[in-house]
All heavy atoms as TSV, in Angstrom:
chain	resi	resn	atom	element	x	y	z
A	1	MET	N	N	-39.378	-64.450	83.740
A	1	MET	CA	C	-39.783	-64.627	85.112
A	1	MET	C	C	-38.542	-64.898	85.950
A	1	MET	O	O	-37.743	-65.740	85.612
A	1	MET	CB	C	-40.738	-65.818	85.198
A	1	MET	CG	C	-41.778	-65.668	86.254
A	1	MET	SD	S	-42.908	-67.091	86.277
A	1	MET	CE	C	-44.050	-66.640	85.006
A	2	SER	N	N	-38.392	-64.193	87.050
A	2	SER	CA	C	-37.220	-64.412	87.876
A	2	SER	C	C	-37.361	-65.697	88.675
A	2	SER	O	O	-38.467	-66.170	88.927
A	2	SER	CB	C	-37.005	-63.222	88.815
A	2	SER	OG	O	-37.965	-63.234	89.838
A	3	GLU	N	N	-36.220	-66.232	89.087
A	3	GLU	CA	C	-36.227	-67.487	89.824
A	3	GLU	C	C	-36.977	-67.365	91.136
A	3	GLU	O	O	-37.589	-68.309	91.606
A	3	GLU	CB	C	-34.779	-67.900	90.100
A	3	GLU	CG	C	-34.529	-69.359	89.927
A	3	GLU	CD	C	-33.077	-69.680	90.118
A	3	GLU	OE1	O	-32.295	-69.422	89.181
A	3	GLU	OE2	O	-32.738	-70.180	91.193
A	4	SER	N	N	-36.948	-66.178	91.754
A	4	SER	CA	C	-37.580	-65.997	93.051
A	4	SER	C	C	-39.084	-65.770	92.942
A	4	SER	O	O	-39.775	-65.783	93.945
A	4	SER	CB	C	-36.937	-64.830	93.793
A	4	SER	OG	O	-37.151	-63.637	93.086
A	5	GLN	N	N	-39.589	-65.542	91.753
A	5	GLN	CA	C	-41.016	-65.292	91.581
A	5	GLN	C	C	-41.808	-66.582	91.774
A	5	GLN	O	O	-41.455	-67.625	91.251
A	5	GLN	CB	C	-41.298	-64.717	90.197
A	5	GLN	CG	C	-42.724	-64.272	90.040
A	5	GLN	CD	C	-42.950	-63.557	88.716
A	5	GLN	OE1	O	-42.075	-63.469	87.883
A	5	GLN	NE2	N	-44.135	-63.045	88.533
A	6	ILE	N	N	-42.855	-66.497	92.554
A	6	ILE	CA	C	-43.699	-67.654	92.821
A	6	ILE	C	C	-44.559	-67.913	91.600
A	6	ILE	O	O	-45.166	-67.003	91.049
A	6	ILE	CB	C	-44.583	-67.400	94.055
A	6	ILE	CG1	C	-43.713	-67.215	95.284
A	6	ILE	CG2	C	-45.566	-68.535	94.261
A	6	ILE	CD1	C	-44.446	-66.742	96.507
A	7	THR	N	N	-44.640	-69.158	91.152
A	7	THR	CA	C	-45.404	-69.456	89.949
A	7	THR	C	C	-46.596	-70.373	90.208
A	7	THR	O	O	-47.447	-70.493	89.361
A	7	THR	CB	C	-44.510	-70.105	88.883
A	7	THR	OG1	O	-43.925	-71.276	89.421
A	7	THR	CG2	C	-43.427	-69.155	88.436
A	8	ARG	N	N	-46.655	-71.000	91.346
A	8	ARG	CA	C	-47.773	-71.892	91.632
A	8	ARG	C	C	-48.735	-71.213	92.583
A	8	ARG	O	O	-48.322	-70.606	93.570
A	8	ARG	CB	C	-47.276	-73.191	92.243
A	8	ARG	CG	C	-46.497	-74.018	91.262
A	8	ARG	CD	C	-46.130	-75.313	91.868
A	8	ARG	NE	N	-45.477	-76.135	90.852
A	8	ARG	CZ	C	-45.104	-77.360	91.053
A	8	ARG	NH1	N	-45.286	-77.936	92.223
A	8	ARG	NH2	N	-44.530	-78.042	90.103
A	9	ILE	N	N	-50.000	-71.354	92.307
A	9	ILE	CA	C	-51.016	-70.675	93.103
A	9	ILE	C	C	-50.995	-71.138	94.558
A	9	ILE	O	O	-51.128	-70.336	95.476
A	9	ILE	CB	C	-52.428	-70.834	92.465
A	9	ILE	CG1	C	-53.455	-69.969	93.181
A	9	ILE	CG2	C	-52.864	-72.279	92.446
A	9	ILE	CD1	C	-53.195	-68.501	93.059
A	10	GLY	N	N	-50.816	-72.418	94.773
A	10	GLY	CA	C	-50.760	-72.926	96.144
A	10	GLY	C	C	-49.609	-72.340	96.926
A	10	GLY	O	O	-49.763	-71.960	98.092
A	11	GLU	N	N	-48.446	-72.223	96.287
A	11	GLU	CA	C	-47.280	-71.628	96.935
A	11	GLU	C	C	-47.523	-70.154	97.247
A	11	GLU	O	O	-47.117	-69.656	98.291
A	11	GLU	CB	C	-46.049	-71.776	96.051
A	11	GLU	CG	C	-45.578	-73.203	95.908
A	11	GLU	CD	C	-44.463	-73.352	94.891
A	11	GLU	OE1	O	-44.077	-72.347	94.259
A	11	GLU	OE2	O	-43.982	-74.479	94.728
A	12	ALA	N	N	-48.173	-69.461	96.329
A	12	ALA	CA	C	-48.465	-68.041	96.531
A	12	ALA	C	C	-49.406	-67.847	97.720
A	12	ALA	O	O	-49.191	-66.975	98.557
A	12	ALA	CB	C	-49.071	-67.434	95.271
A	13	LEU	N	N	-50.430	-68.665	97.802
A	13	LEU	CA	C	-51.380	-68.550	98.908
A	13	LEU	C	C	-50.742	-68.947	100.234
A	13	LEU	O	O	-51.020	-68.345	101.267
A	13	LEU	CB	C	-52.617	-69.414	98.622
A	13	LEU	CG	C	-53.495	-68.920	97.485
A	13	LEU	CD1	C	-54.491	-70.000	97.076
A	13	LEU	CD2	C	-54.222	-67.643	97.872
A	14	LEU	N	N	-49.877	-69.908	100.205
A	14	LEU	CA	C	-49.159	-70.338	101.405
A	14	LEU	C	C	-48.200	-69.239	101.867
A	14	LEU	O	O	-48.132	-68.927	103.058
A	14	LEU	CB	C	-48.411	-71.632	101.120
A	14	LEU	CG	C	-47.806	-72.380	102.293
A	14	LEU	CD1	C	-48.874	-72.785	103.297
A	14	LEU	CD2	C	-47.073	-73.614	101.798
A	15	ALA	N	N	-47.500	-68.633	100.927
A	15	ALA	CA	C	-46.523	-67.589	101.255
A	15	ALA	C	C	-47.166	-66.371	101.895
A	15	ALA	O	O	-46.550	-65.710	102.734
A	15	ALA	CB	C	-45.755	-67.173	100.006
A	16	THR	N	N	-48.397	-66.073	101.521
A	16	THR	CA	C	-49.077	-64.895	102.074
A	16	THR	C	C	-49.921	-65.230	103.299
A	16	THR	O	O	-50.558	-64.350	103.865
A	16	THR	CB	C	-49.989	-64.238	101.019
A	16	THR	OG1	O	-50.961	-65.192	100.587
A	16	THR	CG2	C	-49.184	-63.729	99.840
A	17	GLY	N	N	-49.941	-66.490	103.672
A	17	GLY	CA	C	-50.711	-66.889	104.855
A	17	GLY	C	C	-52.188	-67.070	104.604
A	17	GLY	O	O	-52.967	-67.200	105.548
A	18	GLU	N	N	-52.596	-67.074	103.347
A	18	GLU	CA	C	-54.012	-67.256	103.013
A	18	GLU	C	C	-54.472	-68.689	103.302
A	18	GLU	O	O	-55.647	-68.911	103.577
A	18	GLU	CB	C	-54.273	-66.932	101.543
A	18	GLU	CG	C	-54.068	-65.489	101.168
A	18	GLU	CD	C	-55.155	-64.569	101.700
A	18	GLU	OE1	O	-56.267	-65.032	101.974
A	18	GLU	OE2	O	-54.860	-63.373	101.847
A	19	VAL	N	N	-53.542	-69.644	103.194
A	19	VAL	CA	C	-53.848	-71.048	103.489
A	19	VAL	C	C	-52.762	-71.624	104.379
A	19	VAL	O	O	-51.631	-71.144	104.387
A	19	VAL	CB	C	-53.960	-71.923	102.213
A	19	VAL	CG1	C	-55.063	-71.453	101.310
A	19	VAL	CG2	C	-52.642	-71.991	101.470
A	20	THR	N	N	-53.108	-72.663	105.112
A	20	THR	CA	C	-52.124	-73.388	105.899
A	20	THR	C	C	-51.610	-74.556	105.071
A	20	THR	O	O	-52.210	-74.916	104.046
A	20	THR	CB	C	-52.740	-73.934	107.196
A	20	THR	OG1	O	-53.726	-74.911	106.861
A	20	THR	CG2	C	-53.358	-72.818	108.035
A	21	GLU	N	N	-50.540	-75.152	105.522
A	21	GLU	CA	C	-50.007	-76.316	104.809
A	21	GLU	C	C	-51.024	-77.449	104.787
A	21	GLU	O	O	-51.153	-78.151	103.780
A	21	GLU	CB	C	-48.694	-76.771	105.442
A	21	GLU	CG	C	-47.560	-75.823	105.151
A	21	GLU	CD	C	-46.221	-76.353	105.624
A	21	GLU	OE1	O	-46.043	-77.581	105.702
A	21	GLU	OE2	O	-45.351	-75.523	105.905
A	22	ASP	N	N	-51.745	-77.634	105.892
A	22	ASP	CA	C	-52.768	-78.688	105.947
A	22	ASP	C	C	-53.904	-78.428	104.968
A	22	ASP	O	O	-54.381	-79.335	104.293
A	22	ASP	CB	C	-53.330	-78.833	107.365
A	22	ASP	CG	C	-52.342	-79.460	108.336
A	22	ASP	OD1	O	-51.396	-80.136	107.877
A	22	ASP	OD2	O	-52.527	-79.276	109.551
A	23	GLN	N	N	-54.355	-77.172	104.902
A	23	GLN	CA	C	-55.429	-76.821	103.968
A	23	GLN	C	C	-54.985	-77.043	102.536
A	23	GLN	O	O	-55.740	-77.572	101.718
A	23	GLN	CB	C	-55.857	-75.368	104.164
A	23	GLN	CG	C	-56.583	-75.113	105.458
A	23	GLN	CD	C	-56.760	-73.635	105.728
A	23	GLN	OE1	O	-55.878	-72.814	105.456
A	23	GLN	NE2	N	-57.905	-73.282	106.284
A	24	LEU	N	N	-53.768	-76.631	102.225
A	24	LEU	CA	C	-53.246	-76.794	100.870
A	24	LEU	C	C	-53.098	-78.267	100.524
A	24	LEU	O	O	-53.490	-78.696	99.440
A	24	LEU	CB	C	-51.908	-76.065	100.726
A	24	LEU	CG	C	-51.235	-76.141	99.360
A	24	LEU	CD1	C	-52.152	-75.612	98.263
A	24	LEU	CD2	C	-49.916	-75.390	99.373
A	25	SER	N	N	-52.566	-79.043	101.440
A	25	SER	CA	C	-52.389	-80.472	101.207
A	25	SER	C	C	-53.723	-81.159	100.946
A	25	SER	O	O	-53.855	-81.970	100.015
A	25	SER	CB	C	-51.694	-81.107	102.411
A	25	SER	OG	O	-51.541	-82.485	102.219
A	26	SER	N	N	-54.718	-80.821	101.741
A	26	SER	CA	C	-56.048	-81.402	101.576
A	26	SER	C	C	-56.654	-81.014	100.227
A	26	SER	O	O	-57.229	-81.844	99.521
A	26	SER	CB	C	-56.952	-80.929	102.713
A	26	SER	OG	O	-58.264	-81.378	102.538
A	27	ALA	N	N	-56.509	-79.751	99.859
A	27	ALA	CA	C	-57.055	-79.271	98.593
A	27	ALA	C	C	-56.323	-79.901	97.406
A	27	ALA	O	O	-56.947	-80.253	96.396
A	27	ALA	CB	C	-56.978	-77.747	98.521
A	28	LEU	N	N	-55.007	-80.059	97.520
A	28	LEU	CA	C	-54.243	-80.696	96.445
A	28	LEU	C	C	-54.656	-82.154	96.270
A	28	LEU	O	O	-54.741	-82.650	95.143
A	28	LEU	CB	C	-52.741	-80.603	96.728
A	28	LEU	CG	C	-52.110	-79.239	96.495
A	28	LEU	CD1	C	-50.714	-79.187	97.097
A	28	LEU	CD2	C	-52.096	-78.892	95.020
A	29	ASP	N	N	-54.933	-82.831	97.372
A	29	ASP	CA	C	-55.394	-84.215	97.300
A	29	ASP	C	C	-56.740	-84.288	96.569
A	29	ASP	O	O	-56.931	-85.119	95.684
A	29	ASP	CB	C	-55.514	-84.798	98.710
A	29	ASP	CG	C	-55.931	-86.244	98.692
A	29	ASP	OD1	O	-55.314	-87.049	97.967
A	29	ASP	OD2	O	-56.910	-86.585	99.414
A	30	LEU	N	N	-57.656	-83.385	96.922
A	30	LEU	CA	C	-58.962	-83.352	96.258
A	30	LEU	C	C	-58.801	-82.982	94.782
A	30	LEU	O	O	-59.472	-83.559	93.914
A	30	LEU	CB	C	-59.892	-82.360	96.953
A	30	LEU	CG	C	-61.312	-82.268	96.417
A	30	LEU	CD1	C	-62.012	-83.622	96.471
A	30	LEU	CD2	C	-62.106	-81.238	97.211
A	31	GLN	N	N	-57.892	-82.080	94.489
A	31	GLN	CA	C	-57.633	-81.697	93.098
A	31	GLN	C	C	-57.175	-82.902	92.287
A	31	GLN	O	O	-57.649	-83.133	91.184
A	31	GLN	CB	C	-56.575	-80.601	93.036
A	31	GLN	CG	C	-56.220	-80.214	91.617
A	31	GLN	CD	C	-54.905	-79.487	91.494
A	31	GLN	OE1	O	-54.012	-79.661	92.323
A	31	GLN	NE2	N	-54.789	-78.671	90.468
A	32	ARG	N	N	-56.255	-83.669	92.846
A	32	ARG	CA	C	-55.747	-84.854	92.138
A	32	ARG	C	C	-56.852	-85.868	91.874
A	32	ARG	O	O	-56.901	-86.484	90.816
A	32	ARG	CB	C	-54.631	-85.517	92.948
A	32	ARG	CG	C	-53.314	-84.831	92.820
A	32	ARG	CD	C	-52.204	-85.617	93.531
A	32	ARG	NE	N	-51.216	-84.703	94.052
A	32	ARG	CZ	C	-51.171	-84.242	95.304
A	32	ARG	NH1	N	-52.043	-84.640	96.200
A	32	ARG	NH2	N	-50.232	-83.395	95.666
A	33	ARG	N	N	-57.729	-86.045	92.855
A	33	ARG	CA	C	-58.797	-87.040	92.713
A	33	ARG	C	C	-59.889	-86.607	91.744
A	33	ARG	O	O	-60.489	-87.440	91.078
A	33	ARG	CB	C	-59.417	-87.353	94.081
A	33	ARG	CG	C	-58.489	-88.163	94.973
A	33	ARG	CD	C	-59.145	-88.575	96.264
A	33	ARG	NE	N	-59.179	-87.427	97.173
A	33	ARG	CZ	C	-60.252	-87.019	97.840
A	33	ARG	NH1	N	-61.391	-87.665	97.736
A	33	ARG	NH2	N	-60.203	-85.968	98.625
A	34	THR	N	N	-60.145	-85.300	91.675
A	34	THR	CA	C	-61.265	-84.817	90.862
A	34	THR	C	C	-60.840	-84.214	89.534
A	34	THR	O	O	-61.671	-84.058	88.634
A	34	THR	CB	C	-62.074	-83.751	91.628
A	34	THR	OG1	O	-61.243	-82.626	91.885
A	34	THR	CG2	C	-62.648	-84.322	92.918
A	35	GLY	N	N	-59.580	-83.801	89.424
A	35	GLY	CA	C	-59.123	-83.147	88.204
A	35	GLY	C	C	-59.536	-81.691	88.098
A	35	GLY	O	O	-59.344	-81.059	87.060
A	36	ARG	N	N	-60.095	-81.152	89.169
A	36	ARG	CA	C	-60.524	-79.747	89.157
A	36	ARG	C	C	-59.347	-78.828	89.459
A	36	ARG	O	O	-58.324	-79.253	89.940
A	36	ARG	CB	C	-61.637	-79.550	90.170
A	36	ARG	CG	C	-62.864	-80.346	89.741
A	36	ARG	CD	C	-63.979	-80.371	90.738
A	36	ARG	NE	N	-64.310	-79.048	91.209
A	36	ARG	CZ	C	-64.613	-78.808	92.491
A	36	ARG	NH1	N	-64.614	-79.771	93.373
A	36	ARG	NH2	N	-64.908	-77.597	92.877
A	37	ARG	N	N	-59.506	-77.571	89.185
A	37	ARG	CA	C	-58.459	-76.584	89.443
A	37	ARG	C	C	-58.353	-76.319	90.942
A	37	ARG	O	O	-59.351	-76.298	91.656
A	37	ARG	CB	C	-58.754	-75.285	88.713
A	37	ARG	CG	C	-58.699	-75.446	87.220
A	37	ARG	CD	C	-59.100	-74.162	86.530
A	37	ARG	NE	N	-59.226	-74.385	85.121
A	37	ARG	CZ	C	-58.417	-73.866	84.220
A	37	ARG	NH1	N	-57.434	-73.085	84.594
A	37	ARG	NH2	N	-58.589	-74.117	82.954
A	38	LEU	N	N	-57.116	-76.110	91.395
A	38	LEU	CA	C	-56.860	-75.904	92.808
A	38	LEU	C	C	-57.623	-74.694	93.343
A	38	LEU	O	O	-58.223	-74.759	94.416
A	38	LEU	CB	C	-55.359	-75.739	93.061
A	38	LEU	CG	C	-54.954	-75.516	94.506
A	38	LEU	CD1	C	-55.388	-76.687	95.389
A	38	LEU	CD2	C	-53.467	-75.280	94.601
A	39	GLY	N	N	-57.609	-73.612	92.607
A	39	GLY	CA	C	-58.322	-72.412	93.054
A	39	GLY	C	C	-59.802	-72.667	93.259
A	39	GLY	O	O	-60.394	-72.198	94.237
A	40	GLU	N	N	-60.411	-73.402	92.352
A	40	GLU	CA	C	-61.835	-73.736	92.474
A	40	GLU	C	C	-62.093	-74.533	93.746
A	40	GLU	O	O	-63.062	-74.277	94.463
A	40	GLU	CB	C	-62.301	-74.557	91.275
A	40	GLU	CG	C	-62.334	-73.812	89.975
A	40	GLU	CD	C	-62.679	-74.724	88.806
A	40	GLU	OE1	O	-63.065	-75.888	89.023
A	40	GLU	OE2	O	-62.537	-74.267	87.661
A	41	VAL	N	N	-61.224	-75.497	94.010
A	41	VAL	CA	C	-61.373	-76.334	95.199
A	41	VAL	C	C	-61.281	-75.482	96.463
A	41	VAL	O	O	-62.112	-75.597	97.370
A	41	VAL	CB	C	-60.307	-77.453	95.212
A	41	VAL	CG1	C	-60.312	-78.197	96.536
A	41	VAL	CG2	C	-60.524	-78.420	94.053
A	42	LEU	N	N	-60.274	-74.621	96.522
A	42	LEU	CA	C	-60.071	-73.793	97.714
A	42	LEU	C	C	-61.226	-72.823	97.951
A	42	LEU	O	O	-61.652	-72.628	99.087
A	42	LEU	CB	C	-58.754	-73.023	97.595
A	42	LEU	CG	C	-57.486	-73.876	97.718
A	42	LEU	CD1	C	-56.273	-73.090	97.251
A	42	LEU	CD2	C	-57.310	-74.366	99.136
A	43	VAL	N	N	-61.747	-72.228	96.891
A	43	VAL	CA	C	-62.873	-71.299	97.039
A	43	VAL	C	C	-64.128	-72.072	97.443
A	43	VAL	O	O	-64.854	-71.656	98.352
A	43	VAL	CB	C	-63.112	-70.490	95.737
A	43	VAL	CG1	C	-64.416	-69.712	95.814
A	43	VAL	CG2	C	-61.937	-69.543	95.492
A	44	GLU	N	N	-64.379	-73.209	96.803
A	44	GLU	CA	C	-65.565	-74.002	97.127
A	44	GLU	C	C	-65.546	-74.475	98.583
A	44	GLU	O	O	-66.574	-74.500	99.247
A	44	GLU	CB	C	-65.667	-75.204	96.204
A	44	GLU	CG	C	-66.934	-76.011	96.423
A	44	GLU	CD	C	-67.039	-77.163	95.449
A	44	GLU	OE1	O	-67.519	-76.927	94.331
A	44	GLU	OE2	O	-66.632	-78.273	95.829
A	45	GLN	N	N	-64.361	-74.823	99.067
A	45	GLN	CA	C	-64.233	-75.270	100.458
A	45	GLN	C	C	-64.307	-74.103	101.440
A	45	GLN	O	O	-64.373	-74.315	102.644
A	45	GLN	CB	C	-62.916	-76.015	100.665
A	45	GLN	CG	C	-62.864	-77.357	99.994
A	45	GLN	CD	C	-61.537	-78.066	100.230
A	45	GLN	OE1	O	-60.512	-77.449	100.518
A	45	GLN	NE2	N	-61.571	-79.379	100.107
A	46	GLY	N	N	-64.281	-72.884	100.945
A	46	GLY	CA	C	-64.338	-71.713	101.814
A	46	GLY	C	C	-63.003	-71.392	102.469
A	46	GLY	O	O	-62.948	-70.623	103.423
A	47	VAL	N	N	-61.923	-71.954	101.942
A	47	VAL	CA	C	-60.598	-71.719	102.504
A	47	VAL	C	C	-60.113	-70.328	102.130
A	47	VAL	O	O	-59.515	-69.623	102.946
A	47	VAL	CB	C	-59.598	-72.803	102.033
A	47	VAL	CG1	C	-58.189	-72.500	102.494
A	47	VAL	CG2	C	-60.044	-74.180	102.511
A	48	VAL	N	N	-60.338	-69.918	100.894
A	48	VAL	CA	C	-59.974	-68.573	100.444
A	48	VAL	C	C	-61.175	-67.951	99.730
A	48	VAL	O	O	-62.042	-68.656	99.211
A	48	VAL	CB	C	-58.756	-68.562	99.482
A	48	VAL	CG1	C	-57.522	-69.078	100.160
A	48	VAL	CG2	C	-59.029	-69.333	98.230
A	49	SER	N	N	-61.185	-66.633	99.689
A	49	SER	CA	C	-62.231	-65.934	98.949
A	49	SER	C	C	-61.826	-65.840	97.484
A	49	SER	O	O	-60.656	-65.995	97.129
A	49	SER	CB	C	-62.415	-64.523	99.520
A	49	SER	OG	O	-61.263	-63.737	99.259
A	50	ALA	N	N	-62.797	-65.556	96.659
A	50	ALA	CA	C	-62.510	-65.376	95.235
A	50	ALA	C	C	-61.550	-64.207	95.040
A	50	ALA	O	O	-60.664	-64.246	94.186
A	50	ALA	CB	C	-63.801	-65.163	94.452
A	51	GLY	N	N	-61.691	-63.163	95.842
A	51	GLY	CA	C	-60.811	-62.005	95.751
A	51	GLY	C	C	-59.370	-62.345	96.085
A	51	GLY	O	O	-58.442	-61.891	95.414
A	52	ALA	N	N	-59.179	-63.143	97.128
A	52	ALA	CA	C	-57.821	-63.556	97.505
A	52	ALA	C	C	-57.210	-64.421	96.416
A	52	ALA	O	O	-56.012	-64.326	96.135
A	52	ALA	CB	C	-57.853	-64.309	98.833
A	53	LEU	N	N	-58.029	-65.245	95.785
A	53	LEU	CA	C	-57.552	-66.087	94.698
A	53	LEU	C	C	-57.100	-65.235	93.514
A	53	LEU	O	O	-56.039	-65.466	92.938
A	53	LEU	CB	C	-58.634	-67.072	94.267
A	53	LEU	CG	C	-58.268	-68.010	93.127
A	53	LEU	CD1	C	-57.106	-68.908	93.517
A	53	LEU	CD2	C	-59.478	-68.843	92.725
A	54	VAL	N	N	-57.877	-64.225	93.165
A	54	VAL	CA	C	-57.522	-63.331	92.049
A	54	VAL	C	C	-56.198	-62.626	92.338
A	54	VAL	O	O	-55.329	-62.542	91.472
A	54	VAL	CB	C	-58.645	-62.305	91.783
A	54	VAL	CG1	C	-58.169	-61.200	90.845
A	54	VAL	CG2	C	-59.863	-62.994	91.208
A	55	LYS	N	N	-56.027	-62.144	93.563
A	55	LYS	CA	C	-54.781	-61.465	93.928
A	55	LYS	C	C	-53.587	-62.410	93.807
A	55	LYS	O	O	-52.534	-62.039	93.300
A	55	LYS	CB	C	-54.871	-60.917	95.349
A	55	LYS	CG	C	-55.754	-59.703	95.469
A	55	LYS	CD	C	-55.813	-59.237	96.901
A	55	LYS	CE	C	-56.799	-58.083	97.046
A	55	LYS	NZ	N	-56.926	-57.644	98.436
A	56	ALA	N	N	-53.746	-63.635	94.277
A	56	ALA	CA	C	-52.656	-64.609	94.211
A	56	ALA	C	C	-52.342	-64.978	92.762
A	56	ALA	O	O	-51.180	-65.098	92.384
A	56	ALA	CB	C	-53.010	-65.855	95.020
A	57	LEU	N	N	-53.377	-65.153	91.948
A	57	LEU	CA	C	-53.167	-65.457	90.531
A	57	LEU	C	C	-52.437	-64.308	89.838
A	57	LEU	O	O	-51.553	-64.534	89.018
A	57	LEU	CB	C	-54.502	-65.746	89.833
A	57	LEU	CG	C	-55.152	-67.082	90.167
A	57	LEU	CD1	C	-56.587	-67.113	89.668
A	57	LEU	CD2	C	-54.356	-68.222	89.577
A	58	ALA	N	N	-52.813	-63.100	90.166
A	58	ALA	CA	C	-52.159	-61.931	89.579
A	58	ALA	C	C	-50.681	-61.904	89.960
A	58	ALA	O	O	-49.821	-61.640	89.115
A	58	ALA	CB	C	-52.851	-60.654	90.031
A	59	ARG	N	N	-50.370	-62.185	91.229
A	59	ARG	CA	C	-48.975	-62.231	91.665
A	59	ARG	C	C	-48.210	-63.302	90.904
A	59	ARG	O	O	-47.074	-63.092	90.491
A	59	ARG	CB	C	-48.897	-62.529	93.163
A	59	ARG	CG	C	-48.878	-61.324	94.042
A	59	ARG	CD	C	-48.485	-61.659	95.459
A	59	ARG	NE	N	-49.162	-62.803	96.037
A	59	ARG	CZ	C	-50.378	-62.794	96.583
A	59	ARG	NH1	N	-51.064	-61.666	96.611
A	59	ARG	NH2	N	-50.894	-63.877	97.098
A	60	CYS	N	N	-48.830	-64.457	90.719
A	60	CYS	CA	C	-48.162	-65.563	90.014
A	60	CYS	C	C	-47.850	-65.195	88.568
A	60	CYS	O	O	-46.831	-65.612	88.025
A	60	CYS	CB	C	-49.039	-66.815	90.021
A	60	CYS	SG	S	-49.155	-67.616	91.613
A	61	GLN	N	N	-48.708	-64.429	87.952
A	61	GLN	CA	C	-48.532	-64.065	86.549
A	61	GLN	C	C	-47.791	-62.744	86.371
A	61	GLN	O	O	-47.487	-62.357	85.245
A	61	GLN	CB	C	-49.896	-63.985	85.854
A	61	GLN	CG	C	-50.645	-65.303	85.832
A	61	GLN	CD	C	-49.871	-66.370	85.109
A	61	GLN	OE1	O	-49.348	-66.147	84.021
A	61	GLN	NE2	N	-49.773	-67.548	85.706
A	62	GLY	N	N	-47.547	-62.045	87.468
A	62	GLY	CA	C	-46.834	-60.780	87.383
A	62	GLY	C	C	-47.659	-59.661	86.790
A	62	GLY	O	O	-47.131	-58.766	86.145
A	63	VAL	N	N	-48.983	-59.725	86.992
A	63	VAL	CA	C	-49.873	-58.692	86.483
A	63	VAL	C	C	-50.741	-58.155	87.620
A	63	VAL	O	O	-50.802	-58.733	88.691
A	63	VAL	CB	C	-50.783	-59.233	85.344
A	63	VAL	CG1	C	-49.957	-59.677	84.169
A	63	VAL	CG2	C	-51.667	-60.352	85.841
A	64	LYS	N	N	-51.442	-57.077	87.360
A	64	LYS	CA	C	-52.377	-56.549	88.342
A	64	LYS	C	C	-53.715	-57.242	88.169
A	64	LYS	O	O	-54.195	-57.406	87.053
A	64	LYS	CB	C	-52.561	-55.043	88.176
A	64	LYS	CG	C	-51.364	-54.241	88.568
A	64	LYS	CD	C	-51.664	-52.770	88.472
A	64	LYS	CE	C	-50.468	-51.967	88.908
A	64	LYS	NZ	N	-50.732	-50.540	88.858
A	65	GLY	N	N	-54.317	-57.622	89.267
A	65	GLY	CA	C	-55.657	-58.203	89.216
A	65	GLY	C	C	-56.684	-57.085	89.277
A	65	GLY	O	O	-56.443	-56.049	89.875
A	66	VAL	N	N	-57.811	-57.280	88.652
A	66	VAL	CA	C	-58.886	-56.292	88.703
A	66	VAL	C	C	-60.179	-56.991	89.075
A	66	VAL	O	O	-60.365	-58.176	88.835
A	66	VAL	CB	C	-59.083	-55.558	87.348
A	66	VAL	CG1	C	-57.862	-54.746	87.014
A	66	VAL	CG2	C	-59.416	-56.518	86.247
A	67	ARG	N	N	-61.035	-56.231	89.686
A	67	ARG	CA	C	-62.343	-56.751	90.047
A	67	ARG	C	C	-63.380	-56.019	89.204
A	67	ARG	O	O	-63.521	-54.793	89.319
A	67	ARG	CB	C	-62.612	-56.557	91.516
A	67	ARG	CG	C	-63.913	-57.148	91.943
A	67	ARG	CD	C	-64.073	-57.092	93.422
A	67	ARG	NE	N	-65.268	-57.817	93.778
A	67	ARG	CZ	C	-65.640	-58.041	94.997
A	67	ARG	NH1	N	-64.896	-57.605	95.979
A	67	ARG	NH2	N	-66.738	-58.701	95.238
A	68	LEU	N	N	-64.066	-56.743	88.358
A	68	LEU	CA	C	-65.092	-56.141	87.520
A	68	LEU	C	C	-66.418	-56.160	88.250
A	68	LEU	O	O	-66.757	-57.123	88.908
A	68	LEU	CB	C	-65.206	-56.922	86.191
A	68	LEU	CG	C	-63.923	-57.009	85.383
A	68	LEU	CD1	C	-64.145	-57.884	84.166
A	68	LEU	CD2	C	-63.440	-55.632	84.979
A	69	ARG	N	N	-67.156	-55.089	88.116
A	69	ARG	CA	C	-68.459	-55.015	88.782
A	69	ARG	C	C	-69.566	-55.122	87.777
A	69	ARG	O	O	-69.516	-54.775	86.686
A	69	ARG	CB	C	-68.598	-53.697	89.527
A	69	ARG	CG	C	-67.633	-53.640	90.668
A	69	ARG	CD	C	-67.769	-52.324	91.373
A	69	ARG	NE	N	-66.657	-52.207	92.282
A	69	ARG	CZ	C	-66.761	-51.688	93.473
A	69	ARG	NH1	N	-67.897	-51.229	93.898
A	69	ARG	NH2	N	-65.714	-51.601	94.247
């Protein structure tokens, strides 16, 4: 993985404008308190769609995301 590659989902969503710093901060706080995954928190709060989350996760892992029907 190159040094410039984003590895954290929150950073990836922030970099693409999917979330604001305030939204991310709030979700990270809830994540810490509940122990739930950040992506789950953001989708449940309606901050990002499941599709946007999959795309960001794929970018973080350096793979293509797919949507199964």
